[in-house]
C-alpha positions as CSV (number, residue, x, y, z in Angstrom):
1,M,-13.4,-0.1,-2.8
2,R,-10.4,-0.7,-0.7
3,V,-10.8,1.4,2.4
4,S,-8.2,0.2,5.1
5,S,-4.4,0.0,5.2
6,L,-2.0,1.9,3.0
7,G,-0.4,-1.5,1.4
8,D,-4.0,-2.6,0.8
9,V,-4.6,0.8,-1.1
10,V,-1.5,0.5,-3.2
11,H,-2.2,-3.1,-4.3
12,N,-5.5,-2.2,-5.6
13,M,-4.2,0.4,-7.9
14,P,-3.3,-1.8,-10.9
15,M,-7.0,-3.3,-11.2
16,V,-8.0,0.4,-11.9
17,A,-5.3,0.6,-14.7
18,D,-6.5,-2.6,-16.0
19,I,-10.3,-1.4,-16.2
20,R,-9.2,1.8,-17.9
21,R,-7.0,-0.1,-20.3
22,H,-10.0,-2.3,-21.3
23,F,-12.7,0.5,-21.1
24,P,-11.0,4.0,-21.8
25,D,-14.3,5.8,-21.2
26,A,-14.7,4.3,-17.6
27,Q,-15.6,6.6,-14.8
28,I,-14.0,5.4,-11.6
29,D,-14.7,6.6,-8.2
30,W,-13.0,5.2,-5.1
31,V,-14.0,5.0,-1.5
32,V,-10.8,5.4,0.7
33,E,-10.1,6.0,4.4
34,E,-9.3,9.8,4.6
35,A,-5.7,9.4,5.6
36,Y,-5.0,8.0,2.2
37,T,-7.0,10.4,-0.1
38,S,-3.9,12.2,-1.1
39,L,-2.3,9.1,-2.4
40,V,-5.4,8.0,-4.4
41,R,-5.4,11.5,-5.8
42,L,-2.0,10.9,-7.6
43,N,-3.6,8.1,-9.9
44,P,-4.8,9.9,-12.9
45,H,-7.5,7.1,-13.7
46,I,-9.7,8.0,-10.5
47,R,-12.5,10.6,-11.2
48,N,-13.9,11.2,-7.9
49,I,-12.3,10.3,-4.2
50,I,-14.9,9.7,-1.7
51,P,-13.2,9.8,1.6
52,I,-14.5,7.6,4.8
53,A,-13.5,7.9,8.3
54,L,-14.2,4.5,9.9
55,R,-11.1,4.2,12.1
56,R,-12.1,7.7,13.4
57,W,-15.5,7.5,13.7
58,R,-15.6,4.2,15.6
59,K,-14.1,6.1,18.6
60,T,-16.8,8.6,18.8
61,L,-19.7,6.7,17.2
62,F,-22.7,8.2,19.1
63,S,-21.5,12.0,18.9
64,D,-23.4,14.3,17.0
65,A,-20.4,15.3,15.1
66,T,-19.4,12.0,13.9
67,R,-23.5,11.2,12.9
68,T,-23.3,14.4,10.8
69,E,-20.1,13.3,9.2
70,M,-21.6,9.9,8.4
71,A,-24.7,11.2,6.9
72,A,-22.7,13.4,4.7
73,F,-20.6,10.4,3.5
74,W,-23.8,8.5,2.8
75,R,-25.4,11.4,0.8
76,R,-22.1,11.9,-1.3
77,L,-21.9,8.1,-1.8
78,R,-25.6,8.0,-3.0
79,A,-25.0,11.2,-5.4
80,E,-24.2,8.7,-8.2
81,S,-25.5,5.6,-9.7
82,Y,-23.0,2.9,-10.7
83,D,-22.9,0.2,-13.3
84,I,-20.6,-1.9,-11.0
85,V,-19.4,-1.6,-7.3
86,F,-16.5,-3.8,-6.5
87,D,-15.1,-4.7,-2.9
88,T,-12.0,-6.7,-3.2
89,Q,-11.3,-6.6,0.6
90,G,-14.2,-9.0,1.6
91,L,-14.8,-7.6,5.1
92,M,-18.1,-6.7,6.4
93,K,-17.2,-3.0,6.7
94,T,-16.5,-2.7,3.2
95,S,-19.4,-4.7,2.0
96,V,-21.8,-2.7,4.0
97,V,-20.5,0.5,2.6
98,M,-20.9,-1.5,-1.1
99,R,-24.4,-2.0,-0.3
100,M,-25.1,1.8,0.4
101,A,-23.9,2.6,-3.1
102,R,-26.4,3.1,-5.8
103,L,-26.7,1.1,-8.7
104,V,-28.2,1.8,-12.1
105,P,-30.9,-0.5,-13.4
106,G,-29.0,-3.8,-14.1
107,G,-26.1,-2.8,-12.0
108,H,-24.0,-5.3,-10.0
109,R,-22.3,-5.4,-6.7
110,V,-19.0,-7.5,-7.1
111,G,-16.8,-9.1,-4.4
112,L,-14.7,-12.0,-3.2
113,A,-16.3,-15.5,-3.0
114,N,-13.5,-16.9,-0.8
115,A,-10.5,-16.0,1.3
116,T,-7.0,-16.2,0.1
117,E,-4.5,-18.0,2.8
118,G,-4.0,-15.8,5.8
119,S,-6.3,-13.0,4.6
120,G,-9.0,-11.4,6.9
121,Y,-11.7,-12.2,4.5
122,E,-15.2,-12.6,6.3
123,P,-17.5,-15.1,4.7
124,L,-20.7,-13.1,5.7
125,S,-19.7,-10.2,3.2
126,R,-20.9,-12.2,0.4
127,I,-24.5,-11.5,1.4
128,F,-24.1,-8.0,-0.1
129,H,-22.7,-9.3,-3.4
130,D,-24.7,-9.7,-6.9
131,Q,-21.7,-11.7,-8.0
132,S,-18.9,-13.3,-5.9
133,I,-15.5,-14.1,-7.7
134,K,-13.5,-17.2,-6.7
135,V,-9.7,-16.7,-6.5
136,G,-7.0,-18.9,-5.8
137,L,-5.9,-19.6,-2.1
138,H,-2.3,-18.3,-2.9
139,T,-3.2,-15.5,-5.0
140,H,-0.9,-12.3,-4.8
141,A,-2.9,-9.3,-3.2
142,V,-2.3,-7.3,-6.2
143,M,-3.5,-10.2,-8.7
144,R,-6.6,-10.7,-6.4
145,A,-8.2,-7.5,-7.2
146,R,-7.1,-7.6,-10.8
147,L,-8.9,-11.1,-11.2
148,V,-12.1,-9.8,-9.4
149,A,-12.3,-6.8,-12.1
150,A,-11.4,-9.1,-15.0
151,D,-13.9,-11.8,-14.2
152,A,-16.6,-9.3,-13.7
153,L,-16.0,-7.1,-16.9
154,G,-14.9,-10.2,-19.2
155,Y,-11.2,-9.6,-19.8
156,R,-8.0,-11.3,-18.7
157,P,-5.2,-9.3,-16.7
158,E,-2.4,-9.2,-18.9
159,G,1.2,-7.7,-18.4
160,P,3.0,-6.5,-15.3
161,A,1.1,-4.5,-12.5
162,D,0.7,-1.0,-13.7
163,F,0.0,1.3,-10.4
164,A,-0.1,4.7,-12.5
165,L,1.0,6.6,-9.4
166,G,1.9,10.1,-10.5
167,S,4.5,12.1,-8.8
168,P,3.7,14.4,-5.8
169,E,4.3,18.1,-6.3
170,P,8.0,18.5,-6.8
171,Q,9.9,19.8,-3.7
172,R,13.1,19.9,-2.3
173,L,12.3,19.4,1.5
174,P,14.5,20.9,4.1
175,W,15.7,17.6,5.4
176,M,16.3,16.1,2.1
177,P,20.0,15.7,0.9
178,A,21.1,17.2,-2.3
179,R,23.2,13.8,-3.1
180,P,21.8,10.4,-3.7
181,Y,20.5,8.9,-0.5
182,V,19.0,5.7,0.8
183,V,15.9,5.1,2.9
184,F,15.4,2.2,5.6
185,F,11.7,1.6,6.3
186,H,12.9,-0.3,9.6
187,G,9.8,0.1,11.7
188,T,6.5,-1.8,11.8
189,A,3.7,-2.2,14.0
190,R,4.2,-5.8,14.8
191,A,7.2,-6.8,16.4
192,A,7.4,-10.0,14.8
193,K,7.9,-8.6,11.4
194,Q,11.0,-6.6,12.5
195,W,14.3,-7.4,11.2
196,P,17.4,-7.3,13.9
197,Q,18.9,-3.8,14.4
198,A,22.4,-5.3,14.1
199,G,21.4,-6.1,10.3
200,W,20.2,-2.6,9.8
201,A,23.4,-1.3,11.3
202,M,25.7,-3.4,9.5
203,L,23.7,-2.6,6.0
204,G,23.9,1.1,7.0
205,R,27.7,1.3,7.7
206,A,28.2,-0.7,4.3
207,L,26.3,2.3,2.3
208,S,27.9,4.8,4.5
209,E,31.2,3.5,3.4
210,R,30.1,3.8,-0.4
211,G,29.2,7.6,0.0
212,L,25.4,7.1,0.5
213,P,23.6,8.7,3.6
214,V,21.0,6.8,5.3
215,L,17.5,8.4,6.1
216,L,15.5,6.9,8.7
217,P,11.8,7.7,9.0
218,W,9.6,6.7,11.8
219,G,6.0,6.4,12.8
220,G,5.5,6.5,16.4
221,E,7.6,7.0,19.7
222,K,9.1,3.4,19.8
223,E,10.0,3.5,15.9
224,L,11.7,7.1,16.7
225,Q,13.6,5.7,19.6
226,A,14.8,2.7,17.4
227,A,15.7,5.1,14.7
228,Q,17.8,7.1,17.0
229,T,19.6,4.0,18.2
230,L,20.4,3.0,14.8
231,A,21.7,6.6,13.6
232,C,24.1,6.1,16.4
233,Q,25.7,3.2,14.9
234,I,25.7,4.4,11.2
235,P,28.0,7.2,10.1
236,G,26.2,10.2,8.7
237,A,22.7,8.5,9.0
238,E,19.9,11.2,9.9
239,V,16.7,10.7,11.6
240,L,13.9,12.4,9.7
241,P,11.2,14.7,11.5
242,A,7.6,13.1,11.4
243,L,6.4,13.1,7.8
244,P,2.8,13.7,6.5
245,L,2.1,11.0,3.7
246,M,2.9,13.1,0.8
247,E,6.2,14.0,2.0
248,A,6.9,10.4,2.9
249,V,5.8,9.4,-0.9
250,A,8.4,12.3,-2.1
251,L,10.9,10.8,0.2
252,V,10.4,7.4,-1.6
253,Q,10.2,8.8,-5.0
254,Q,13.6,10.6,-4.9
255,A,15.6,8.0,-3.2
256,H,18.5,6.2,-4.7
257,L,17.7,3.0,-3.0
258,V,14.8,1.8,-0.5
259,V,15.5,-1.0,1.9
260,G,12.2,-2.0,4.0
261,L,10.1,-4.3,5.8
262,D,6.6,-5.4,4.8
263,T,4.9,-2.0,5.1
264,G,2.9,0.1,3.2
265,L,5.9,2.7,2.2
266,T,8.0,0.0,1.2
267,H,5.1,-1.1,-1.2
268,I,4.9,2.4,-2.4
269,A,8.6,2.3,-3.2
270,A,8.2,-1.0,-5.2
271,A,4.9,0.5,-6.7
272,Y,7.2,3.3,-8.4
273,C,9.7,0.5,-9.5
274,K,12.6,2.3,-7.3
275,P,15.6,0.2,-6.6
276,T,13.9,-1.8,-3.3
277,V,14.8,-4.6,-1.3
278,E,11.8,-6.1,0.5
279,I,12.6,-8.0,3.7
280,Y,10.1,-10.5,5.0
281,C,10.5,-12.0,8.4
282,D,7.0,-12.9,9.8
283,S,4.5,-12.8,6.7
284,P,4.4,-15.0,3.7
285,R,6.4,-13.3,0.7
286,W,4.0,-14.6,-2.0
287,K,1.2,-12.5,-0.9
288,T,2.6,-9.0,-1.5
289,E,6.1,-9.3,-2.8
290,G,7.2,-6.8,-5.7
291,N,7.2,-9.2,-8.7
292,W,6.6,-6.7,-11.4
293,S,10.1,-5.2,-11.8
294,P,13.6,-6.4,-11.8
295,R,14.7,-3.4,-9.8
296,I,12.8,-5.0,-6.8
297,I,14.3,-7.9,-4.7
298,N,12.2,-9.8,-2.2
299,L,14.0,-11.4,0.5
300,G,13.0,-13.9,3.4
301,D,9.8,-15.2,4.2
302,D,7.3,-16.1,7.0
303,G,9.5,-17.2,9.9
304,A,12.6,-17.2,7.9
305,P,14.2,-13.6,7.8
306,P,17.1,-13.0,5.5
307,G,20.8,-12.7,6.8
308,G,22.6,-9.3,6.7
309,E,25.0,-10.6,4.0
310,E,22.1,-11.7,1.9
311,V,20.3,-8.3,2.0
312,L,23.9,-6.6,1.6
313,A,24.4,-8.9,-1.8
314,A,20.8,-7.6,-3.1
315,V,21.7,-4.0,-2.4
316,D,24.9,-4.5,-4.2
317,R,23.0,-6.1,-7.2
318,L,20.5,-3.1,-7.4
319,L,23.3,-0.5,-7.1
320,A,25.6,-2.1,-9.7
C-alpha cells in the first residue's frame, strides 16, 4: 500500500517485482490514490488496483456523495482476504486503511517500525501492525520498501531495482516532435527545490545548438508562466499543453534525454532508465536518487544545488 505522491508510488514498484521474483504465483493488489491508477496499471505484476480518493474526500467529508464513495471503497477492499497487507509509508492514514483490509486466518499486517531521516513517518501507525520492520535511518526510499517486504517474506533484496513499468499505449501526440527531443522538468511545488532559471536557460541554449529541441511541461499557473519565460530564452523550445498523466509518461518514455528536479515525473524517467539528470537543490539526494542505472546522473544535494556547467557536463556524458 502506497497511496500518496507520484514519486512514492514509483519508488514502491521494485518491492512488487521482488515479491513476484521470489513468489511467482503471488497475487498482488494495490491501494493507490485515484490519480495514479493509470500508472500502476502499467505494472504487469499487479492483479487488482483499488483506487482511493483521500485527497478529494477530505474536502467534502460529510457530503452524501463522498460517504457513498467511501462505503464503496470499503466494500471493495474487504472483498478479498489477504495473507499479508503491507504499509510502507508509515502514516496514520495508510495504516488505518491497512487495518480495514481483511486477512486470512494467520495473516499479517506489516509496516515500518521507525522513520528514516526526514520522512513523514508517524509512530502511532505501529498500533495497526502485527509486524513492524526496522530500517536504517539513511535507507533509500526504494530500498526501504524492498527491505520491508523481504524481511516479512524471508528473502534478501538483490540486484538493482526493477520497476517493471510497461509502456503506455503507443501514440504520436500532436505536440510530440518527430526528431529526438529533451524534456525539462523545471517546476516543483516547493520554491526551495527549484533550480535557477538562468541555469535552465543556459542548458537549453546548449542543447538547441546541438539540434535538440527542448520541451517544457508544467503543472500549474506559476509553472506555466515560468515555462513561457524560459521558452523565450531558448531557441526552438516549446511550452507543452496541460498533459494528463499517461501523456506525461509517454513524453518521458520517448524522450532522448530528461533533465529534472526532485519530482515524480523525473523519477518516472529514472524508473524507465531513460538518460536522466536529476537535480537536487533542497532535498537529500540519498533518499531518492536514481542509483540503479549508469544512464542516470544525480547532481546536487540538500542546500547545495549544482552549477550550470556541472549539469551541462553531465548532459554531455549522457549524450556522448
